[in-house]
N, C-alpha and C positions, 0 to 999 in steps of 0.2 A: 624658438618656436617649435622647431623640429623635436627638441627634447621633450617639450610638453606633450606633443602628440604621441611620441614614443612611450612616454610614461603612462598616458591614458590607455593606450593600446595594451600595454603589459598588464595594467590593473584590470581592464575588462576581461582579458583572457584568463587571468587568475580567478576572477569571480565566476566565470563560466565553468571552469574546471571544478571549482569547489562546490558549486550548486547542483551538480549532476546527481540524480537519484539512482539508487541501486536497483537494477532490474533483477528481481528475485526469480522471475519466470525463466530467465536464461541460466540460472545457477543449477548445479547438480545437487543431488540429495545430500552428498557428503559436504558440499560447501554450505548448504543451508543448515545442516546439523552443527557445523563448526561455528557459524554465525549465531545460532540459537544459544550456544554455550556462553556467548559473550554478552548477551542482553537480558533484560528482565523478562518476566513471564509474559506480560502484555505486549512486549515488543517482539516476541518470538514470531517467526514466520511459519505459516501453515500453508501447504499446497494441497489443492483439491483438483480433481479432474472432472470436467463437465463434458457431456456430449450435447451437440447441437442437433436440432431437429433435421436440418438440411444436410448434415454431414455425419458420417460414422466415425470420423477421427476425433478422439477425445482431446479436449483442450485443457491445458494445465493453467490454473490461476493461483498465484501465490500472493498472500497478503499477511499483514500482522494479525495476531490474535485479537487485538483491540478493534481493528477495522472489520474483521469477520463478525465479532460480537455486535458492533454498532450496526452492521447491516441487518442482523436479526432483530435488534431493538427497533430499527426504523420500520421493518416489515410489520412487527407487532403494533407499533404506533399507527401505522397506516390502516391496519384493520380496526383499531380502536376508534379512529375518527368517524367511522360509520355509526357508532353507538354514542348517543349523547350522554354526557356525564362521565365518560370513561377517562381515567387518568393516564397520563403518559408515564413511561418508565425510562430510566437512563442507566448508563454504565459509568461508574466513578473510577 
């Protein structure tokens, strides 16, 4: 019985380690450049700095090229819903 619990605990800990998502915001520019050389164009990471109204400190946000583009598409589609008959666009 103890062996079964131990086996389950080991499997759960391995799953937790393998499912962690990479935090690109914490990576340096050199690390992101090295990562971008290993992935396809749409999976490459782009970092942008944003300033918030209540703070003068710029915030860096890093995301994949596909996610940035999908955000633009969603914004355009959001504007298009105000006009009847407007078709939506997508990224393939």
